[in-house]
C-alpha positions in Angstrom: -83.7 128.6 58.3 -83.6 130.8 61.7 -86.4 133.1 62.2 -85.9 136.3 64.9 -85.0 139.8 64.3 -81.9 138.9 66.4 -80.7 136.1 63.5 -79.4 136.4 60.1 -81.6 134.7 57.7 -79.8 131.8 56.0 -80.5 129.5 53.1 -78.2 128.4 50.0 -79.3 127.6 46.3 -78.0 124.6 44.1 -76.3 124.6 40.8 -75.4 122.5 38.4 -72.1 122.1 36.6 -70.4 119.4 34.6 -72.7 117.0 35.6 -72.0 117.6 39.6 -74.6 119.3 41.7 -73.0 121.7 44.2 -74.8 123.4 47.0 -73.5 127.3 47.6 -74.4 128.2 51.2 -75.5 131.6 51.8 -75.0 133.3 54.8 -77.2 136.4 54.8 -80.1 136.5 52.5 -81.0 139.8 53.2 -77.7 141.2 52.2 -78.6 140.0 49.0 -82.5 141.2 48.7 -81.5 144.4 50.0 -79.3 145.3 46.7 -82.4 145.2 44.7 -84.2 147.3 47.1 -81.8 150.1 48.2 -83.2 153.5 49.0 -80.9 155.8 50.8 -83.7 158.2 52.9 -85.4 155.1 54.9 -87.2 156.8 57.9 -90.0 155.6 59.6 -92.6 156.7 57.2 -90.9 155.2 54.4 -90.5 151.7 56.5 -94.3 151.5 57.7 -95.1 152.2 53.7 -93.3 149.9 52.8 -94.3 147.2 55.2 -97.7 148.3 54.5 -97.5 147.8 50.6 -95.9 144.7 51.3 -98.3 143.3 53.4 -101.8 142.7 51.5 -104.9 142.3 53.5 -107.9 143.4 52.1 -109.9 142.6 55.3 -108.4 145.6 56.9 -108.8 149.6 55.9 -105.6 151.1 54.8 -105.3 153.0 57.8 -106.1 150.6 60.7 -103.1 148.6 59.0 -101.2 151.7 59.0 -101.5 152.4 62.7 -101.0 148.8 63.5 -97.6 148.6 61.6 -96.9 152.1 62.8 -97.0 151.3 66.3 -95.0 147.7 66.4 -92.5 149.4 64.4 -92.5 152.2 67.5 -92.2 149.7 70.1 -89.3 148.2 68.5 -87.6 151.3 68.0 -88.5 152.6 71.6 -88.8 149.7 73.8 -86.3 147.3 72.5 -84.0 149.5 71.7 -83.6 148.2 67.5 -82.1 150.8 65.7 -84.0 152.1 62.5 -81.4 150.7 60.3 -81.2 147.3 61.7 -85.0 146.9 61.3 -84.7 148.4 57.5 -82.1 145.7 56.8 -84.2 143.0 58.2 -87.5 144.2 56.6 -88.1 141.1 54.7 -88.2 139.0 57.9 -90.0 142.3 59.8 -92.5 142.3 57.2 -93.1 137.9 57.8 -93.2 138.4 61.6 -95.7 141.3 61.4 -98.1 139.4 59.1 -98.3 136.6 61.7 -99.0 139.3 64.2 -101.7 140.8 62.4 -103.4 137.2 61.5 -103.0 136.6 65.2 -104.8 140.3 66.1 -107.6 139.3 63.6 -108.5 136.2 65.0 -108.5 137.4 68.3 -110.3 140.5 67.3 -113.0 138.1 65.4 -113.6 136.2 68.7 -114.0 139.1 70.6 -116.4 140.8 68.2 -118.4 137.6 67.9 -118.7 136.9 71.9 -119.8 141.1 71.9 -122.4 140.7 69.2 -124.0 137.7 71.1 -124.1 139.6 74.2 -125.5 143.0 72.6 -126.1 143.4 68.9 -126.5 147.0 69.1 -122.7 147.6 69.9 -122.0 146.2 65.8 -121.1 149.4 64.4 -119.4 150.4 60.9 -117.2 153.2 60.6 -116.3 155.0 57.3 -114.5 158.6 56.2 -111.9 157.2 54.0 -112.8 159.7 50.9 -113.0 163.1 50.6 -116.0 164.7 48.6 -116.7 168.2 48.0 -120.4 167.9 47.2 -123.4 170.0 48.2 -125.1 168.8 51.3 -122.3 167.1 52.7 -121.8 169.3 55.8 -122.7 168.8 59.1 -122.0 171.4 61.9 -123.1 172.5 65.4 -122.6 176.5 65.5 -122.2 178.4 62.5 -118.9 181.0 62.8 -120.0 184.4 63.3 -116.9 186.4 63.0 -116.5 189.5 61.3 -113.4 188.6 59.2 -114.2 187.9 55.7 -113.2 184.3 55.1 -113.5 183.6 51.5 -113.4 180.2 49.3 -115.4 178.2 51.9 -117.1 175.4 49.7 -120.3 175.7 51.8 -122.0 178.8 52.5 -121.5 178.2 56.1 -118.1 177.6 58.3 -119.1 175.4 61.2 -117.1 175.1 64.6 -114.9 177.8 64.1 -114.3 180.5 66.8 -113.6 184.2 65.7 -109.7 184.2 67.6 -107.4 181.4 68.6 -104.6 180.0 66.4 -107.2 177.7 64.7 -108.8 181.0 63.4 -105.4 182.4 62.1 -105.0 179.2 60.5 -108.4 179.7 58.8 -107.3 183.3 57.4 -104.4 181.6 56.2 -105.8 179.0 53.9 -108.9 181.4 53.2 -107.1 184.4 51.9 -103.2 184.1 52.0 -102.1 180.5 50.3 -101.9 180.5 46.6 -103.6 178.2 44.8 -106.5 177.1 47.0 -109.7 177.1 45.3 -112.0 175.8 48.1 -111.3 175.3 51.7 -113.6 173.4 54.3 -113.9 173.5 58.3 -113.6 169.7 58.9 -115.8 169.4 61.6 -115.4 166.4 64.4 -117.3 163.5 64.8 -120.3 163.9 61.7 -121.0 161.5 59.6 -119.5 163.0 56.5 -116.2 164.7 57.9 -112.9 163.3 56.9 -110.8 161.4 59.7 -108.1 158.8 60.1 -107.8 155.8 62.5 -105.0 155.9 65.1 -104.8 153.6 67.9 -106.9 155.0 70.7 -109.5 156.9 68.3 -110.2 158.7 65.0 -107.7 161.8 64.2 -110.4 164.7 62.6 -107.9 167.3 60.9 -109.1 170.9 60.8 -109.0 171.6 57.4 -109.2 170.6 54.1 -108.5 172.3 51.0 -109.4 171.8 46.8 -106.1 173.0 45.5 -107.0 174.7 41.6 -104.8 171.5 40.2 -106.8 169.3 41.6 -105.1 168.0 44.3 -106.4 168.0 48.1 -104.5 169.5 50.8 -105.5 168.3 54.6 -104.2 170.5 57.1 -104.0 169.4 61.3 -103.2 172.5 62.9 -101.3 171.9 66.4 -99.5 174.5 68.4 -96.0 174.8 69.3 -96.6 173.4 72.8 -98.6 170.2 71.9 -96.4 169.4 68.2 -94.0 167.1 69.9 -96.9 165.3 72.2 -96.7 161.3 71.5 -100.5 161.6 70.1 -99.5 164.1 67.5 -96.0 162.5 66.4 -98.6 159.2 65.5 -100.6 161.7 63.8 -98.2 163.1 61.4 -96.9 159.7 60.9 -100.2 158.5 59.9 -101.2 161.5 57.9 -97.9 161.3 55.9 -98.7 157.5 55.2 -102.0 158.4 54.1 -100.4 160.8 51.4 -98.5 158.4 50.2 -101.2 155.7 49.6 -102.6 158.7 47.5 -100.4 158.4 44.7 -99.6 162.3 44.6 -103.4 163.3 44.5 -103.6 164.1 48.1 -101.3 166.1 50.9 -101.1 166.2 54.6 -99.5 169.0 56.4 -99.6 169.7 60.2 -97.6 172.7 60.4 -96.0 173.5 64.2 -97.8 176.4 65.1 -98.1 179.2 62.9 -95.4 178.1 60.3 -97.3 178.9 57.3 -94.0 178.5 55.6 -94.3 175.0 55.6 -98.0 174.8 54.2 -96.4 176.8 51.1 -93.8 174.5 51.0 -95.8 171.3 50.9 -98.0 172.2 48.1 -94.6 173.5 45.9 -92.8 169.9 46.9 -94.7 168.1 44.8 -95.2 170.4 41.9 
């Protein structure tokens, strides 16, 4: 069998007919396998989601594995000029190649962590925040909202780290007073032990708002103005948010509206109803 993304996977099969053993050569195994995994609307998020599901590794947090795979796919598309359709077609070999890359990266990381711990054990830390809980007493903030606009339905008595004007404030007003189906909402304060976050390639991403919908689903909203919406960091955050949503099996939703596109938020809620 040949390896590498620039070659077709080859092999064959044996069959026995009338006491004669025959070998049938299959020029491209992926062409055979793709018949059993057809999907018309493949995009990068769907491909990364498929790879994530088919590369099981209990030693890696789901969002950390997602960011690794997403960056690898982006590199192949943007730097190696490989078309998405080609990656989808070769996804079985891509999965195998990424499994080897992950194993190698884990080995190198383990060596680096071991050396760091030997030098200074105070550098060892563990970061949580993989779940969303609406629970009394689990809210930390630096400053309280002091605006004159009433923002009902906030789960906690105090709204933390929210200015009384600006685009994020306008988003809070929309969630609190206009979006139908919201039971509670929370201003998600950055870098607090109880805050919700997703791992990116360089840091953790703290979406601006979290809503508990009346039907039990949870909606995560990461507001971004139109000027910065297309920046690479924000594209990555949207992709990782969508991957996190896929892993929730319909229990959670993620949206990063482009500026004050409140209609996109309303559509996100209705989309899976």
